[in-house]
ZADO-1210 file (C-alpha; in nm, 4 decimals, padded with zeros to 6 digits):
<atoms>
<atom x="19.4622" y="13.4289" z="21.8930" code="MET" pos="1"/>
<atom x="19.2748" y="13.1219" z="22.0011" code="PHE" pos="2"/>
<atom x="19.3647" y="12.8921" z="22.2879" code="ALA" pos="3"/>
<atom x="19.2681" y="12.5293" z="22.3081" code="LEU" pos="4"/>
<atom x="19.3454" y="12.2670" z="22.5700" code="ALA" pos="5"/>
<atom x="19.4246" y="11.9496" z="22.3790" code="ASP" pos="6"/>
<atom x="19.3549" y="11.5910" z="22.4875" code="ALA" pos="7"/>
<atom x="19.6597" y="11.6014" z="22.7185" code="ASN" pos="8"/>
<atom x="19.5323" y="11.9252" z="22.8736" code="GLU" pos="9"/>
<atom x="19.8239" y="12.1135" z="22.7228" code="GLU" pos="10"/>
<atom x="19.7705" y="12.4660" z="22.6030" code="LEU" pos="11"/>
<atom x="19.7766" y="12.4997" z="22.2260" code="VAL" pos="12"/>
<atom x="19.7779" y="12.8421" z="22.0641" code="LEU" pos="13"/>
<atom x="19.5984" y="12.8648" z="21.7325" code="LEU" pos="14"/>
<atom x="19.5125" y="13.1273" z="21.4761" code="THR" pos="15"/>
<atom x="19.4006" y="13.1671" z="21.1164" code="THR" pos="16"/>
<atom x="19.5716" y="13.3334" z="20.8243" code="GLY" pos="17"/>
<atom x="19.2992" y="13.5983" z="20.8300" code="TYR" pos="18"/>
<atom x="19.3704" y="13.6788" z="21.1966" code="ALA" pos="19"/>
<atom x="19.7415" y="13.7156" z="21.1236" code="ILE" pos="20"/>
<atom x="19.6699" y="13.9488" z="20.8315" code="LYS" pos="21"/>
<atom x="19.4461" y="14.1637" z="21.0528" code="GLU" pos="22"/>
<atom x="19.6996" y="14.1709" z="21.3371" code="ALA" pos="23"/>
<atom x="19.9849" y="14.2526" z="21.0978" code="SER" pos="24"/>
<atom x="19.7865" y="14.5317" z="20.9356" code="ARG" pos="25"/>
<atom x="19.7011" y="14.6847" z="21.2727" code="ASN" pos="26"/>
<atom x="20.0537" y="14.6539" z="21.4111" code="VAL" pos="27"/>
<atom x="20.2005" y="14.7985" z="21.0912" code="GLN" pos="28"/>
<atom x="19.9656" y="15.0957" z="21.1192" code="ARG" pos="29"/>
<atom x="20.0097" y="15.1633" z="21.4925" code="LYS" pos="30"/>
<atom x="20.3513" y="15.0192" z="21.5856" code="TYR" pos="31"/>
<atom x="20.5482" y="14.9481" z="21.2666" code="PRO" pos="32"/>
<atom x="20.8673" y="14.8806" z="21.4626" code="GLU" pos="33"/>
<atom x="20.6940" y="14.5848" z="21.6334" code="ALA" pos="34"/>
<atom x="20.5922" y="14.4005" z="21.3158" code="LEU" pos="35"/>
<atom x="20.9074" y="14.1858" z="21.3093" code="THR" pos="36"/>
<atom x="20.8449" y="14.0831" z="21.6700" code="THR" pos="37"/>
<atom x="20.4854" y="13.9912" z="21.5932" code="LEU" pos="38"/>
<atom x="20.5886" y="13.7736" z="21.3014" code="LEU" pos="39"/>
<atom x="20.8623" y="13.6023" z="21.5052" code="SER" pos="40"/>
<atom x="20.6028" y="13.5018" z="21.7666" code="LEU" pos="41"/>
<atom x="20.4190" y="13.2912" z="21.5084" code="LEU" pos="42"/>
<atom x="20.6725" y="13.0082" z="21.5348" code="ASP" pos="43"/>
<atom x="20.4914" y="12.8412" z="21.8236" code="GLY" pos="44"/>
<atom x="20.1381" y="12.8988" z="21.7006" code="ILE" pos="45"/>
<atom x="19.9323" y="12.6465" z="21.5043" code="GLY" pos="46"/>
<atom x="19.7260" y="12.7490" z="21.2055" code="PHE" pos="47"/>
<atom x="19.3713" y="12.6289" z="21.1501" code="VAL" pos="48"/>
<atom x="19.1655" y="12.6513" z="20.8323" code="PRO" pos="49"/>
<atom x="18.9506" y="12.9553" z="20.7733" code="GLU" pos="50"/>
<atom x="18.5892" y="12.9185" z="20.8891" code="PRO" pos="51"/>
<atom x="18.3235" y="12.8536" z="20.6268" code="PRO" pos="52"/>
<atom x="18.1357" y="13.1563" z="20.4889" code="PRO" pos="53"/>
<atom x="17.8076" y="13.0233" z="20.6323" code="ALA" pos="54"/>
<atom x="17.9470" y="13.0470" z="20.9874" code="LEU" pos="55"/>
<atom x="18.0755" y="13.3984" z="20.9234" code="ILE" pos="56"/>
<atom x="17.7329" y="13.4959" z="20.7899" code="ASP" pos="57"/>
<atom x="17.5579" y="13.3535" z="21.0987" code="ARG" pos="58"/>
<atom x="17.7820" y="13.5609" z="21.3273" code="LEU" pos="59"/>
<atom x="17.7454" y="13.8779" z="21.1206" code="GLU" pos="60"/>
<atom x="17.5723" y="14.0788" z="21.3939" code="LYS" pos="61"/>
<atom x="17.7850" y="13.9473" z="21.6830" code="SER" pos="62"/>
<atom x="18.0682" y="14.1978" z="21.6361" code="VAL" pos="63"/>
<atom x="18.0238" y="14.5630" z="21.5313" code="PRO" pos="64"/>
<atom x="18.3039" y="14.5627" z="21.2730" code="ASP" pos="65"/>
<atom x="18.2467" y="14.3197" z="20.9833" code="PRO" pos="66"/>
<atom x="18.6256" y="14.2769" z="20.9532" code="ALA" pos="67"/>
<atom x="18.6287" y="14.1171" z="21.3004" code="ASP" pos="68"/>
<atom x="18.3519" y="13.8635" z="21.2403" code="VAL" pos="69"/>
<atom x="18.5962" y="13.6141" z="21.0804" code="PRO" pos="70"/>
<atom x="18.8105" y="13.6380" z="21.3952" code="ILE" pos="71"/>
<atom x="18.5232" y="13.5201" z="21.6140" code="LEU" pos="72"/>
<atom x="18.4166" y="13.2644" z="21.3540" code="ALA" pos="73"/>
<atom x="18.7717" y="13.1290" z="21.3354" code="GLY" pos="74"/>
<atom x="18.7841" y="13.0677" z="21.7101" code="ALA" pos="75"/>
<atom x="18.4486" y="12.8917" z="21.7035" code="ILE" pos="76"/>
<atom x="18.5435" y="12.6882" z="21.3953" code="TRP" pos="77"/>
<atom x="18.8690" y="12.5808" z="21.5652" code="ALA" pos="78"/>
<atom x="18.6630" y="12.4711" z="21.8687" code="GLU" pos="79"/>
<atom x="18.8887" y="12.6900" z="22.0802" code="ALA" pos="80"/>
<atom x="18.8279" y="12.7268" z="22.4509" code="ASP" pos="81"/>
<atom x="18.9277" y="13.0942" z="22.4423" code="LEU" pos="82"/>
<atom x="18.9359" y="13.3811" z="22.1982" code="LEU" pos="83"/>
<atom x="19.2005" y="13.6200" z="22.3274" code="VAL" pos="84"/>
<atom x="19.1743" y="13.9693" z="22.1834" code="THR" pos="85"/>
<atom x="19.2831" y="14.3127" z="22.2903" code="GLY" pos="86"/>
<atom x="19.0351" y="14.4725" z="22.0508" code="ASN" pos="87"/>
<atom x="18.8136" y="14.6279" z="22.3175" code="SER" pos="88"/>
<atom x="18.6600" y="14.8624" z="22.0638" code="LYS" pos="89"/>
<atom x="18.4823" y="14.5785" z="21.8836" code="HIS" pos="90"/>
<atom x="18.4830" y="14.2899" z="22.1341" code="PHE" pos="91"/>
<atom x="18.4088" y="14.4797" z="22.4570" code="LYS" pos="92"/>
<atom x="18.0484" y="14.3578" z="22.4746" code="GLU" pos="93"/>
<atom x="18.1643" y="13.9971" z="22.4292" code="LEU" pos="94"/>
<atom x="18.4355" y="13.9968" z="22.6996" code="TYR" pos="95"/>
<atom x="18.3565" y="13.7324" z="22.9598" code="GLY" pos="96"/>
<atom x="18.0875" y="13.5706" z="22.7435" code="ARG" pos="97"/>
<atom x="18.0782" y="13.2340" z="22.5722" code="TYR" pos="98"/>
<atom x="17.9972" y="13.2513" z="22.2034" code="ILE" pos="99"/>
<atom x="17.9668" y="12.9177" z="22.0263" code="GLY" pos="100"/>
<atom x="18.1450" y="12.7444" z="22.3148" code="GLY" pos="101"/>
<atom x="18.4370" y="12.9888" z="22.3089" code="CYS" pos="102"/>
<atom x="18.5047" y="13.2296" z="22.5969" code="LEU" pos="103"/>
<atom x="18.6080" y="13.5770" z="22.4776" code="VAL" pos="104"/>
<atom x="18.8713" y="13.7395" z="22.6997" code="LEU" pos="105"/>
<atom x="19.1135" y="14.0310" z="22.7077" code="ARG" pos="106"/>
<atom x="19.4778" y="13.9158" z="22.7104" code="PRO" pos="107"/>
<atom x="19.5174" y="14.0118" z="23.0773" code="LYS" pos="108"/>
<atom x="19.2124" y="13.8104" z="23.1795" code="ASP" pos="109"/>
<atom x="19.3236" y="13.5125" z="22.9706" code="ALA" pos="110"/>
<atom x="19.6644" y="13.5078" z="23.1408" code="VAL" pos="111"/>
<atom x="19.5004" y="13.5310" z="23.4834" code="GLU" pos="112"/>
<atom x="19.2641" y="13.2439" z="23.3993" code="LEU" pos="113"/>
<atom x="19.5447" y="13.0245" z="23.2673" code="LEU" pos="114"/>
<atom x="19.7656" y="13.0954" z="23.5697" code="LEU" pos="115"/>
<atom x="19.4738" y="13.0117" z="23.7988" code="GLN" pos="116"/>
<atom x="19.4161" y="12.6823" z="23.6170" code="GLU" pos="117"/>
<atom x="19.7872" y="12.5969" z="23.6371" code="LEU" pos="118"/>
<atom x="19.7694" y="12.6503" z="24.0119" code="GLY" pos="119"/>
<atom x="19.4846" y="12.4006" z="24.0538" code="ASP" pos="120"/>
</atoms>
């Protein structure tokens, strides 16, 4: 999932079709009973176009699993402020780092950051 503060400084949640397919596949494999819940959460999320292949190619070595490169590329392409991912296996080295202007965070850290910003 990608998070972007729009011109009114409101939080906008974004994703790509590819990211939803990956999330659905993983949830179906690990927690099949939760798939309906995942899909129902999509109502409030905006979809952005898939990133161009050239961007995916440039980021090829940024993430260990090639299947996750389009996730990072999608966040960058959407000009998101945050890429929120619980995939610590493949994004662990990127947590807390800016890649292409996008800060990569675990869900817990993203919530803490957003709550902190709301308090300011």
